[in-house]
N, C-alpha and C positions, 0 to 999 in steps of 0.2 A: 765732307766733314762734317759741317753745321747746318748752313741755310740758313744765315740769316744776312748774310748780302745779296740780296737781292732788288730788280728793279721795283718801282711803284708802277704798276700795271694803269693805272686810271689816269696816268701822265706819260707813258712810253709812245713814242711814234710807231708806227705799223712799219718802218723801215728797221729801226731799233728793234724792235722784237726779233725779227727775223735774222739781223747779224746775232742776237743776244743767242741763240737757240741754236747758230751756226757754231758757236763757242762752245754752247756746252755739247751739241751733236759732233763735234770735234773732237773733243775729249773722252768722249762715250768711245767714238769709233778707233781712236791713238790707242787708247784703252786694251783694246777690244785686239787690236790688231799687234799689239808688243806682249800682252800677258794672257790672252784667250779671254774667252766669252765672260765667266763668272766674275772677275774683278772688275766687270763695267759697272756692275752695281755700287761701285766708289766714285762713279761722275756726280758730282754736285754744284750748287749753283754757286757756292764760295771760289771756285779753281775756276768756271765760268768768266768768272767779273775778274779775276787776277790774269784769265789766259787775255781776256781782250785789253786788260792793263798793259801788258807785260807785251803783247804783238805791238799795240802803239807806241809806247814808248822806245821801242827798239826800233821803230819806224821796219819791222820786218812784214815783207809780202803776204798780205791774206787774200788766198784766193778761195772764193769759194763755188763747190760744185753741188748740182743736185743729183741723189741718187736714195736709194732706201738702204735700209740694215736691218740687220736679222733681227734688232726688238720691234722694229716698224716696216716693214716693206714701203710704205708708201713714201713717196720722193719728196726730199726735204732736203733746205740748203744746208750744206755741213761742210764745215773748216778744212780745206785738202792738208794731207799730215806735211808737218815740217822739223826743221831740227829743234827749233824753239816748242814746239809743240808736243815732242818727244819729251824734252827734259819736264817740261810743266805734268805730265801725266806721269812721270818716273816719281816727281815729289809729291802726287797726290796721294799714289800708291803709298809712299814711305807715312806721311801722315797719317792716311785711314789705318795702316798697322799701329803707328803709335796710340791713336786713341783706341783702339781695339786692345792693343796689351793695357793701357791703364786702366780700361773698364774692366778687364780683368784683374789687374791690381785693386781696383777699388769695391771687388767680389759682386760684379754685376753676371759671373757666371758664363751659361754655357752659349749664348749667342755670341757674345765676343769672345769665346775660345774658337767657335767654328771659325769665326772671322780671320782672326788673328793663323790660324792655320792653314786657310783658304788662301791667306796672304805672303803664307810663308815664301814659296816659289816667288811669285812673282816681286817681292820686296829682295830676293838676293840681284834678280836681272838687275831692277829700279837701280840699286845701288853701286853698280856699273856704269850705270848713265850719267849720273850725278852724286858719285860717292861725296862731294863738299857737304849738300845738302846735308845726308844723312848726320856726317861729322857734327854740323850745326844743331838738328833735331834731335839728337842724344842730348847732347850739350846743355841745350834749352829745357828739355822735358827732365832733364835730371833737375835741372834749377826748381822746376816747376814742382816736383816731388816732393823737394826739400822746403818749399813752400808749403803745401800744402799739411807735409808732416809736419812744420811747427803750427800750423795752424796760425796763418799771418794774420792778424788783422789791419785792415786797409784796401780798399781796393785798387787803389795805385799800385801797391807794391804786389798786390795780387796777382794782378794780369801782368806786370813787366814782362816777366820770362817768356811768354807766349808772344805779346807783342813784337817785343826783342827780335824772337826768332821769325815772324813775319815780315819785322822792318829789313833784314836779313838777306831772307831768302832769294827776292828778286836779284840782286848782285850776286848770288852764287847760282842762281839759273841762268841767268845774261851772262855770266863772265865777264864783265864789265863792272868799272865803277858807277855807282849809279850817284843820283844828286840828291838833296838832304828832301827835297818835296815828295819824293818819291819815297823816300824811307820815311819819314812822317807820315805820307798816306797811308802805309802800309802800317805802320807801328798803331797808327789809332783803330785802323780796319780790325787788326788782329786785337787788340785791346777790347773792342766794340763787343766781338766775337765769342772772346771768352767770358767778359761780363754778360752779355745777353745769354750765352748757353747756362751761367750759371744762376739767373734769375729765372731761366726759365725751369729748371729743375732743383729751384729753391723748396719743393715740398718735400721730394724723394731724398733729395738730400739731409733732410731735417729730419724723415722719417728713419732712416739707414744710417744714421751719425754720421753722413759725410762730411768732409771738408767743403764749405762753402764760405767765399769774402764776404757775403752781404751777411749771413749768421754769423761769420767773426767780427765783423765790425759792430754789426746794430744789437746785435744779440736774441731777445727774447721774440719767438715766433708761435704763433696760434693757427692760422692759415694765410696762405697766400694771398688773396685780397686784405686780411687784415696787415699785413706786413706792410704791403706796397702801400695802403691809404697813410699807414701812420708814417712811414719814410720817403713819400713821393716828392717832397719838394728837393730832398739830399739825392733821389736817384733821377729823378728829372733834370738836375744839376750835372749830373755824372753823366747820363746818357749825353745830354745836349753841349757839354763841353767838349767830349768827346768827336763828336760829330762836328761842332764847329772849327775843332783843330784837323780834322779831316778835308775838311772844304776848302780851309785857307791852302791847307799844303795842293790838294787838286786845282786851286786858282794858280799856282805858278808853275805848275806843267804845261809845258807846249806837246798839247794834241792835237790830233787831226781826225783822225780816220773813224774813231770809235767816241771821239766826244763826246755828243749828245746821249750815246747811250750810256758813257762811264756818268758823267754828270748828273742823271736821272739815279742812277743806285747811289752815287755820295750823296746829294743834295737829296733826294725825295724818298728815296729808297730806306736808308738808315733811320732818316728821322720818322719814316712811316713803321717802321719795324720795332722803333722803342717805344713808339706810342703803342703800338700792337702790346707788345709785352705788358704795358703798363696799365692796360685795360684790361687782359687775359685773367680770367680768374682759375683757369687752369692751364697746364702746357699747351704752347702753340701746336698746329697740327705743321706736317711736312709742308712747306709750302709747294704750288705747281705755278710755274710760269709758262 
C-alpha cells in the first residue's frame, strides 16, 4: 500500500526483527500461493504490521517455519499459512487494486493501468474470500472520491474516510466484534497513512493540480521545504496528536506474542516517520526493513 507504518530499526530488538520479517514474508508467500507470483509485488510493510496486530489480537496460532522462496532461495523465518493470513492477503489485494484504480482516475497513466489489469483476476478471487471487506472498501473509497472532488479543506475531514475504512477492516477480517481500543488504533493508523502520503506527494499534487488536503487547508505553495517550514507548528501538532491517540489506544490492548514489536512500530516507528517527513525536502525513498 504505502510503507509509512514501519518499525524504528535503531530501537528494534533482533528477535522482533525476525518476527516482523516472518509476518512480511508470510504475506508474500500467501499471496503467491493464492494468486500467483506477479501479485506478490503487492506485499507491503503496512500490512505486515496489520498481520502482526490481527494475529496477536485474535490470539491466533503463529507458526513460523524456515524455508526459501522463489524470490529469495536463502532460508528465512516465514509465517506458515493459516485462515487469518489468507483473509489478510485477500484484503491487501483489494486495497492495492483500489489504489491502482484511484491512480488511473488521477491521470497517473500507464503504470497504474498495468497494475490494475494484473490484479483483475486476483481481485475476483479475493472477493470470494472476504466479500464483506470489498463492500466496505467500495463504500469508503466512494466517500473519499467525493471528498477529493469537493476539494474539502481540513485535514481531519479529508482523512476520515480512509481512517474509517482502516477502523472497520479488522472486524470484517476477523468476523467478530472488536473493542474500541483496536478500532481507535486502526483509525489513527489509517489517518496517519493518508496524511503522511498526502504530505509526501505534495509537490507532485501541486504540479498536477490534484487534490491534496494540506494544499486545500493551507493554500499557497512554493516548494516542499518552504511549505513545511511555514506550517511546521500545525504539521507537528497534526502528526503528534495522531501518534498520541494511537499510543493511547495501543495501551488499552491486551497483546502478548508480538507486543514489543507492535509497540516499537506504534511508539517509535510512527513518530520517527513523521519526523522524517518533516525533515525531508523531497519525496521519501521506499523503506527497506
